[in-house]
C-alpha positions in Angstrom: 0.0 0.0 0.0 1.2 3.5 -0.8 1.8 5.9 2.1 0.2 9.3 2.4 3.0 11.2 0.8 3.4 8.8 -2.0 -0.3 9.0 -2.8 -0.2 12.8 -2.7 2.7 13.0 -5.2 2.9 9.8 -7.1 -0.8 9.5 -8.2 -1.1 13.1 -9.6 2.3 12.7 -11.2 1.2 9.5 -13.0 -2.0 11.3 -14.1 0.0 14.2 -15.4 2.5 11.9 -17.2 -0.4 10.1 -18.9 -1.9 13.4 -20.1 1.4 14.9 -21.3 2.6 11.8 -23.0 -0.5 11.9 -25.3 -0.5 15.7 -25.6 3.2 16.2 -26.5 3.8 13.1 -28.7 2.7 14.8 -31.9 4.8 17.8 -31.1 7.9 15.6 -30.6 7.3 13.7 -33.8 6.2 16.4 -36.2 7.8 19.6 -35.1 9.8 21.5 -37.7 13.1 22.4 -35.9 14.1 24.8 -38.6 11.8 27.4 -37.0 13.2 27.1 -33.5 16.8 28.2 -32.8 16.2 27.4 -29.1 15.6 23.7 -29.6 18.6 23.5 -31.9 20.7 25.1 -29.2 19.7 22.5 -26.6 20.2 19.6 -28.9 23.7 20.8 -29.6 24.3 21.2 -25.8 23.1 17.6 -25.2 25.6 16.5 -27.9 28.4 18.3 -26.0 28.8 21.3 -28.4 28.6 24.6 -26.6 30.6 26.9 -28.9 27.7 27.6 -31.3 25.1 28.0 -28.5 23.7 31.4 -27.6 24.8 32.7 -24.2 21.1 32.9 -23.2 20.9 29.1 -23.2 24.5 28.0 -22.7 24.4 27.4 -19.0 21.1 25.6 -18.6 22.8 22.3 -18.6 20.6 20.1 -16.4 17.9 19.1 -18.8 20.3 18.6 -21.8 22.6 16.5 -19.6 19.7 14.3 -18.4 18.5 13.9 -22.0 22.1 13.0 -23.2 22.4 10.4 -20.4 19.1 8.8 -21.4 19.8 9.0 -25.1 22.9 6.8 -24.8 21.0 3.5 -23.9 18.0 4.5 -26.0 20.1 4.7 -29.1 20.7 1.0 -29.0 17.1 0.1 -29.2 15.5 3.1 -30.9 16.2 1.9 -34.5 14.7 -1.5 -33.8 11.4 0.0 -32.5 11.2 2.8 -35.1 13.2 1.6 -38.1 11.4 4.0 -40.4 13.1 7.0 -38.7 16.7 7.7 -39.7 19.5 7.6 -37.3 20.9 10.8 -35.8 19.0 13.0 -33.4 15.9 10.9 -33.1 17.0 9.1 -29.9 18.1 12.4 -28.4 14.8 14.1 -29.2 12.9 11.1 -27.7 15.1 11.5 -24.6 14.2 15.1 -24.3 10.5 14.2 -24.7 10.7 11.6 -21.8 12.7 13.9 -19.5 10.5 16.9 -20.1 7.3 14.9 -19.7 8.6 13.6 -16.3 9.7 17.0 -15.1 6.5 18.8 -16.2 4.4 16.1 -14.6 6.3 16.7 -11.4 5.4 20.4 -11.7 1.8 19.4 -12.2 1.9 17.3 -9.1 3.2 20.3 -7.2 0.3 22.4 -8.6 -2.1 19.7 -7.4 -0.7 19.6 -3.9 -0.5 23.4 -3.6 -4.2 23.6 -4.7 -5.1 21.1 -2.0 -3.2 23.3 0.5 -5.3 26.3 -0.7 -8.5 24.4 0.2 -9.5 22.7 -3.0 -11.0 19.2 -3.0 -8.9 16.4 -4.5 -11.1 16.0 -7.6 -11.2 19.7 -8.2 -7.4 20.0 -7.8 -6.8 17.1 -10.3 -9.3 18.6 -12.8 -7.6 22.0 -12.5 -4.1 20.4 -13.0 -5.3 18.7 -16.2 -6.9 21.9 -17.4 -3.6 23.8 -16.9 -1.6 21.0 -18.6 -3.9 21.2 -21.6 -2.2 24.5 -22.5 -0.3 24.6 -25.8 2.7 25.8 -23.8 2.7 22.5 -21.9 2.7 20.7 -25.2 5.8 22.7 -26.2 7.6 22.3 -22.9 7.0 18.5 -22.8 7.4 17.6 -26.5 10.4 19.7 -27.6 14.1 19.9 -26.6 13.6 22.8 -24.2 14.3 23.4 -20.6 11.1 25.2 -19.6 9.9 22.1 -17.8 12.6 22.4 -15.1 11.8 26.0 -14.5 8.1 25.3 -14.3 9.0 22.7 -11.6 11.0 25.3 -9.7 8.0 27.6 -9.7 5.7 24.8 -8.7 7.8 23.6 -5.8 8.3 27.2 -4.6 4.6 27.8 -4.6 3.9 24.5 -2.9 6.3 25.4 -0.2 4.7 28.8 0.3 1.2 27.2 0.5 2.2 24.3 2.7 4.5 26.3 5.0 5.9 24.1 7.8 6.9 20.7 6.5 7.6 21.8 2.9 11.1 23.2 3.5 12.5 20.4 1.3 10.6 21.8 -1.7 12.0 25.3 -1.1 15.6 23.9 -0.8 15.2 22.1 -4.1 13.9 25.3 -5.8 16.7 27.4 -4.5 19.4 24.8 -5.4 18.1 24.1 -8.9 16.6 27.5 -9.8 19.9 29.2 -10.8 20.8 26.5 -13.2 17.2 26.3 -14.6 17.1 29.9 -15.8 19.2 33.0 -15.1 16.0 35.1 -14.5 15.4 32.9 -11.4 16.9 35.8 -9.5 13.6 37.7 -10.1 11.8 34.9 -8.2 14.2 34.8 -5.2 12.7 37.7 -3.2 9.2 36.2 -3.6 10.5 32.8 -2.4 12.5 34.3 0.5 9.6 36.5 1.8 6.6 34.2 1.4 8.6 31.0 2.1 9.7 32.0 5.6 7.1 29.7 7.3 8.5 26.8 5.3 12.2 27.6 5.8 14.0 30.3 7.7 15.8 33.1 5.8 19.1 31.7 7.1 18.6 28.3 5.7 17.2 29.7 2.5 20.4 31.7 2.1 22.5 28.5 2.5 20.4 26.7 -0.2 20.6 29.7 -2.5 24.4 30.0 -2.0 24.7 26.3 -3.1 22.7 27.0 -6.2 24.7 30.1 -7.1 28.0 28.3 -6.5 26.9 25.5 -8.9 26.0 28.1 -11.5 29.4 29.8 -11.1 31.1 26.4 -11.5 29.1 25.7 -14.7 29.9 29.1 -16.1 33.6 28.7 -15.4 33.7 25.2 -16.9 31.9 26.1 -20.1 33.6 29.5 -20.6 37.0 27.9 -20.2 36.1 25.1 -22.6 35.0 27.4 -25.4 37.1 30.5 -24.6 34.1 32.7 -24.0 34.6 36.1 -22.2 33.5 36.1 -18.6 31.3 39.2 -19.0 29.2 37.8 -21.8 26.4 36.7 -19.4 26.3 40.2 -17.9 26.0 41.9 -21.2 23.3 39.4 -22.3 21.3 40.1 -19.1 21.5 43.8 -19.6 20.4 43.4 -23.2 17.1 41.9 -22.1 16.0 45.3 -20.8 15.7 46.3 -24.4 12.7 44.0 -24.7 10.6 46.2 -22.3 9.2 48.6 -24.9 8.6 45.7 -27.4 6.7 43.7 -24.7 4.6 46.6 -23.7 3.5 47.4 -27.2 2.8 43.7 -28.0 0.8 43.2 -24.8 -1.6 46.0 -25.7 -2.1 44.9 -29.3 -4.9 42.7 -30.6 -2.4 39.9 -31.3 -0.8 40.3 -27.9 -4.2 40.0 -26.2 -4.9 36.8 -28.1 -1.5 35.5 -27.1 -2.3 36.2 -23.4 -5.7 34.6 -23.6 -4.2 31.5 -25.2 -1.9 30.8 -22.2 -4.6 28.9 -20.4 -7.2 29.0 -23.1 -10.9 29.4 -22.4 -10.3 28.3 -18.8 -9.0 31.8 -18.3 -12.5 33.1 -18.6 -13.7 31.0 -15.7 -11.8 33.1 -13.2 -13.5 36.5 -13.9 -16.9 34.8 -14.3 -16.5 33.1 -10.9 -15.5 36.4 -9.3 -18.6 38.0 -10.8 -20.8 35.2 -9.5 -19.2 35.3 -6.1 -20.0 39.0 -5.7 -23.7 38.3 -6.5 -24.2 35.6 -4.0 -25.0 36.0 -0.3 -23.1 32.9 0.9 -20.4 33.3 3.4 -18.0 31.0 1.6 -15.8 33.0 -0.7 -13.4 31.0 -2.9 -11.3 34.1 -3.7 -10.7 34.7 0.1 -8.7 31.5 0.2 -6.1 33.2 -2.0 -3.6 35.6 -0.6 -1.0 38.3 -1.4 1.4 35.5 -2.4 -0.6 34.8 -5.5 -0.7 38.5 -6.4 3.0 38.9 -5.9 3.7 35.8 -8.0 1.8 37.3 -10.9 4.0 40.4 -10.6 7.1 38.1 -10.8 5.7 36.4 -13.9 4.9 39.8 -15.5 8.5 40.8 -15.0 9.6 37.6 -16.8 7.2 38.3 -19.6 8.3 41.9 -20.2 12.0 41.1 -20.1 11.8 38.1 -22.4 9.4 39.5 -25.0 7.8 36.0 -25.2 4.5 36.8 -23.4 2.7 33.5 -23.8 5.6 31.2 -23.0 6.7 33.2 -19.9 3.1 33.8 -18.8 2.7 30.1 -18.4 4.9 30.4 -15.3 1.8 31.6 -13.5 0.5 28.0 -13.7 0.8 27.2 -10.0 -1.4 30.2 -8.9 -3.8 29.8 -11.8 -4.2 26.1 -11.0 -5.0 26.9 -7.3 -7.6 29.5 -8.3 -9.2 27.2 -10.9 -9.3 24.3 -8.4 -11.1 26.6 -5.9 -13.6 27.6 -8.5 -14.2 23.9 -9.3 -14.5 23.1 -5.6 -17.2 25.8 -5.1 -19.0 25.5 -8.4 -22.4 24.6 -6.9 -22.8 27.6 -4.6 -21.5 29.8 -7.4 -24.1 28.6 -9.9 -26.8 29.0 -7.3 -26.0 32.7 -6.8 -29.0 34.9 -6.8 
């Protein structure tokens, strides 16, 4: 029999894996890599070539390394299972697909458990998790050679730690250790983690975990820069250059195309939140689903907005709000009966 913790994490993870494996498989098989320099960069990294990789991607080594390790044994059997596919990068693409499905499913499990901590019922939390995983950005993150899945897991674990508080310090430690190597913009998330994560882990212990993550990042920087002869200040220049995206992101967000891109992050499920808020204001019941959310969710949205504006990729970065959106959607599903009975 599974223990309580195993049921809380393994079962939603398996459910998420089952959903993502189906959703992302066509993307893994049919995607045209000529349109995506990001995926080509990570494939080169997994093959051990860093000299032709953009500095933006060069140090996000964890997912490519995991895919490379998995691709080695897969290469021996891949051609026998799929002889119609030519040799080359197919085993490596398949390894990315497997690694990213597993990581994004773990992120989904953290969303589920955070929604439960927010007060959602198990069925509502599971339904909300599947709804959020139906996003096209989940399909991209799971099916392509990208590293978004790991960063989504970092956000998910951080939000779970904030929601759970005491007893979830391990999740905060993992987020602080892995975050710097998942994405350099993790530093934008650090103040949110440190402030709202205090009930889960003291500031002092958070500082130790963050120091470990930053030291690992410095070691990776030094190793790769020495290997390819890259200047040490290239990362700083690249980070400063991202501020040039601010005006572009603002203009895009307030255009018709940008509005459609924002709406497409979570699809039509996005509309359920404002409708539920409107219904809640009309009813006389004392149970208010929105009251179960806090300033932590609002602050997390601000962190995600900063990612969106600096990257210029509104939809892809907007999906980082998945943990808070999943919790809100799960609360709506939990209280759907009183909401529909509003007078």
